[in-house]
C-alpha positions as CSV (number, residue, x, y, z in Angstrom):
1,X,22.4,245.9,93.1
2,X,25.9,245.2,91.9
3,X,27.1,246.1,88.4
4,X,27.8,242.4,87.9
5,X,24.2,241.5,88.5
6,X,22.6,241.7,85.0
7,X,19.3,240.1,86.1
8,X,17.8,239.7,89.6
9,X,14.8,237.8,90.9
10,X,13.6,239.1,94.2
11,X,11.1,236.9,95.9
12,X,9.4,236.0,92.6
13,X,6.4,233.7,92.7
14,X,4.2,232.7,89.8
15,X,0.8,231.1,89.8
16,X,-1.2,229.7,86.9
17,X,-4.7,230.1,88.4
18,X,-4.2,228.2,91.7
19,X,-1.2,226.2,90.7
20,X,2.2,227.4,92.0
21,X,4.8,227.5,89.1
22,X,7.6,229.4,91.0
23,X,7.7,229.8,94.7
24,X,9.5,232.8,96.1
25,X,12.7,232.7,94.0
26,X,15.6,234.9,95.0
27,X,18.8,234.9,92.9
28,X,20.9,236.9,90.5
29,X,22.5,236.2,87.1
30,X,26.0,237.6,86.5
31,X,26.6,239.8,83.5
32,X,28.5,238.1,80.6
33,X,28.2,234.6,82.0
34,X,26.3,231.5,81.0
35,X,23.8,230.7,83.7
36,X,22.6,227.1,83.4
37,X,19.2,225.9,84.7
38,X,18.4,222.2,85.1
39,X,15.6,220.2,86.7
40,X,12.8,217.8,85.9
41,X,9.8,218.6,83.7
42,X,7.3,221.0,85.2
43,X,9.8,222.4,87.8
44,X,9.3,226.0,86.6
45,X,12.2,226.4,84.2
46,X,10.3,227.8,81.2
47,X,8.1,230.0,83.5
48,X,11.3,231.6,84.9
49,X,12.5,232.5,81.4
50,X,9.1,233.9,80.5
51,X,9.2,236.3,83.5
52,X,12.4,237.9,82.1
53,X,11.0,239.1,78.8
54,X,7.4,239.2,80.0
55,X,6.0,236.7,77.6
56,X,4.3,235.5,80.8
57,X,1.9,238.4,80.1
58,X,0.5,236.3,77.3
59,X,-0.8,233.7,79.7
60,X,-4.2,234.9,81.0
61,X,-4.2,232.7,84.1
62,X,-0.7,233.7,85.2
63,X,-0.1,236.1,88.2
64,X,3.4,237.2,89.1
65,X,4.6,238.5,92.5
66,X,7.9,239.9,93.4
67,X,10.4,241.7,91.2
68,X,12.5,240.7,88.2
69,X,15.0,243.4,87.3
70,X,17.2,243.9,84.2
71,X,20.1,246.2,84.9
72,X,18.4,247.3,88.1
73,X,15.1,248.2,86.4
74,X,11.9,246.3,87.2
75,X,10.9,244.7,83.9
76,X,7.3,245.3,84.7
77,X,8.0,249.0,84.9
78,X,9.3,249.1,81.3
79,X,6.6,250.7,79.3
80,X,7.7,249.6,75.8
81,X,7.6,245.8,76.0
82,X,8.8,245.5,72.4
83,X,12.0,247.3,73.4
84,X,12.4,244.9,76.4
85,X,11.9,241.9,74.2
86,X,14.4,243.3,71.7
87,X,17.0,243.3,74.5
88,X,16.2,239.8,75.5
89,X,16.5,237.1,72.8
90,X,14.4,234.0,73.4
91,X,14.6,230.6,71.8
92,X,12.0,228.0,72.8
93,X,12.1,224.3,71.8
94,X,10.5,223.2,68.6
95,X,10.1,226.7,67.2
96,X,7.5,228.1,64.9
97,X,9.4,229.8,62.1
98,X,7.9,232.9,60.5
99,X,6.3,232.0,57.1
100,X,9.1,233.8,55.4
101,X,12.3,233.0,53.5
102,X,15.3,231.9,55.5
103,X,16.9,235.3,54.8
104,X,13.8,237.3,55.9
105,X,13.4,235.2,59.1
106,X,16.8,236.6,60.2
107,X,16.4,240.1,58.6
108,X,12.9,240.6,60.1
109,X,14.1,242.0,63.4
110,X,16.8,244.3,62.1
111,X,14.4,245.7,59.5
112,X,11.8,246.4,62.2
113,X,14.6,248.1,64.1
114,X,15.1,250.4,61.1
115,X,18.0,248.8,59.2
116,X,17.3,248.8,55.5
117,X,20.7,248.9,53.9
118,X,21.0,245.7,51.8
119,X,24.8,245.1,52.5
120,X,24.2,245.6,56.2
121,X,21.3,243.1,56.2
122,X,23.3,240.6,54.1
123,X,26.1,240.9,56.7
124,X,23.8,240.4,59.7
125,X,22.1,237.4,58.0
126,X,25.4,235.7,57.3
127,X,26.9,236.4,60.7
128,X,23.8,235.1,62.5
129,X,23.4,232.0,60.4
130,X,27.1,231.2,60.9
131,X,26.7,231.7,64.7
132,X,23.8,229.2,64.6
133,X,25.9,226.8,62.6
134,X,23.4,226.9,59.7
135,X,25.1,229.0,57.0
136,X,26.8,226.1,55.1
137,X,23.5,224.2,54.9
138,X,21.4,227.1,53.6
139,X,23.6,229.6,51.9
140,X,22.5,228.5,48.4
141,X,18.8,228.7,49.2
142,X,18.4,231.7,51.4
143,X,15.2,232.7,49.5
144,X,13.4,229.4,50.1
145,X,10.8,229.2,52.9
146,X,12.2,228.8,56.5
147,X,9.3,226.5,57.3
148,X,10.6,224.0,54.7
149,X,13.7,223.3,56.8
150,X,14.0,220.2,59.0
151,X,13.1,220.5,62.7
152,X,16.8,220.9,63.8
153,X,17.4,223.4,61.1
154,X,14.4,225.4,62.1
155,X,15.6,225.4,65.7
156,X,18.9,226.9,64.5
157,X,17.1,229.4,62.3
158,X,15.2,230.6,65.5
159,X,18.6,231.0,67.2
160,X,19.9,233.0,64.2
161,X,16.8,235.2,64.4
162,X,17.3,235.8,68.2
163,X,20.9,236.8,67.6
164,X,20.0,239.2,64.8
165,X,19.1,242.0,67.2
166,X,22.3,241.5,69.2
167,X,20.4,241.1,72.4
168,X,22.0,241.8,75.7
169,X,20.5,238.6,77.2
170,X,19.9,235.4,75.3
171,X,17.5,232.8,76.8
172,X,17.7,229.3,75.4
173,X,15.1,226.8,76.4
174,X,16.4,223.3,75.5
175,X,17.8,224.6,72.2
176,X,19.4,221.2,71.5
177,X,16.1,219.3,71.0
178,X,16.1,217.9,67.4
179,X,19.7,219.1,66.8
180,X,22.4,216.4,66.3
181,X,25.2,216.2,68.9
182,X,28.0,217.4,66.6
183,X,26.1,220.5,65.6
184,X,25.1,221.0,69.3
185,X,28.7,221.0,70.4
186,X,29.6,223.6,67.7
187,X,26.8,225.9,68.9
188,X,28.0,225.5,72.4
189,X,31.5,226.8,71.3
190,X,29.7,229.8,69.7
191,X,27.8,230.5,72.9
192,X,31.0,230.4,75.0
193,X,32.4,233.1,72.6
194,X,29.2,235.1,72.6
195,X,29.2,235.6,76.4
196,X,31.7,238.4,75.9
197,X,28.9,240.4,74.3
198,X,25.8,239.1,76.2
199,X,24.5,237.2,79.2
200,X,23.2,233.7,78.3
201,X,20.6,231.8,80.2
202,X,20.5,228.1,79.3
203,X,17.7,225.8,80.3
204,X,18.9,222.4,79.3
205,X,17.9,218.8,79.8
206,X,21.4,217.7,78.9
207,X,23.3,217.6,82.2
208,X,26.6,217.3,80.3
209,X,25.8,220.4,78.3
210,X,25.4,222.4,81.6
211,X,28.6,220.9,82.9
212,X,30.5,221.8,79.7
213,X,29.5,225.5,79.3
214,X,27.5,226.9,82.3
215,X,29.5,229.2,84.7
216,X,26.8,229.0,87.3
217,X,24.2,226.3,87.7
218,X,20.7,226.3,89.3
219,X,18.8,223.1,90.0
220,X,15.1,223.7,90.1
221,X,12.7,221.2,91.5
222,X,9.0,221.5,92.2
223,X,8.9,225.3,91.7
224,X,11.8,226.0,94.0
225,X,15.6,226.4,93.9
226,X,17.2,223.3,95.5
227,X,20.8,224.4,94.7
228,X,22.6,227.2,93.1
229,X,26.4,227.9,92.7
230,X,29.4,227.8,90.5
231,X,28.8,224.8,88.1
232,X,32.0,223.0,89.1
233,X,31.1,223.1,92.8
234,X,27.6,222.0,92.2
235,X,28.8,219.0,90.2
236,X,31.8,218.1,92.4
237,X,30.3,218.8,95.8
238,X,26.5,219.1,95.7
239,X,25.0,220.3,99.0
240,X,21.8,218.4,98.7
241,X,21.2,214.6,98.1
242,X,18.4,215.6,95.7
243,X,20.9,217.5,93.5
244,X,23.4,214.6,93.5
245,X,20.6,212.2,92.5
246,X,19.4,214.5,89.7
247,X,22.9,215.1,88.3
248,X,23.7,211.4,88.3
249,X,20.6,210.6,86.4
250,X,18.7,208.8,89.2
251,X,15.7,211.1,89.0
252,X,14.1,212.2,85.7
């Protein structure tokens, strides 16, 4: 395992009962990079993310074979799953906010991690809301309920919450759903800055988004990797016709 490999999948297969969701995936994700994942619906993209922070454990019918490692350590060998999930921030589409104020949504994780100093919490909340491009819209109502925000604002609040623990890996599953294009581009700029501090895995249905900010790009189709390489190469010179068809918008 190289120091540059933050996450590795070694022959990882996932089944839901008898349905194959991922079929023998072998790849690694470089540290401090943005790793883009594209592919049609039901190709296994979300399942892949769930294997990294073991939220796959919540699905009773799921069985996982092979190894997923974080810094060389098998994630299934990590006894304290809470500490694993603290290291891996996760933002799923159309989030369910905690029934707390905007402020407490973001302060929740740091408080659980033992931070109780008000100034420190204030600082974390502001930093994370700024990173999620939400601060200006909510700074005058931090104590109103997060669940009262619009869908796009709740999505950004979930991003702020994921960033509050300064994770070493940030997994984003179609974070742009319900967020307008201008705000989306601003968040993309923030993500490019954040990769100095963390590794970012970006599942996106926006091909241009992957092209703009992903360093490496994986095209998943039908539970398997069709193509994987530096984003520029994959776009300029795809090795597979299927990749070319997907990237040009011919297949959904």
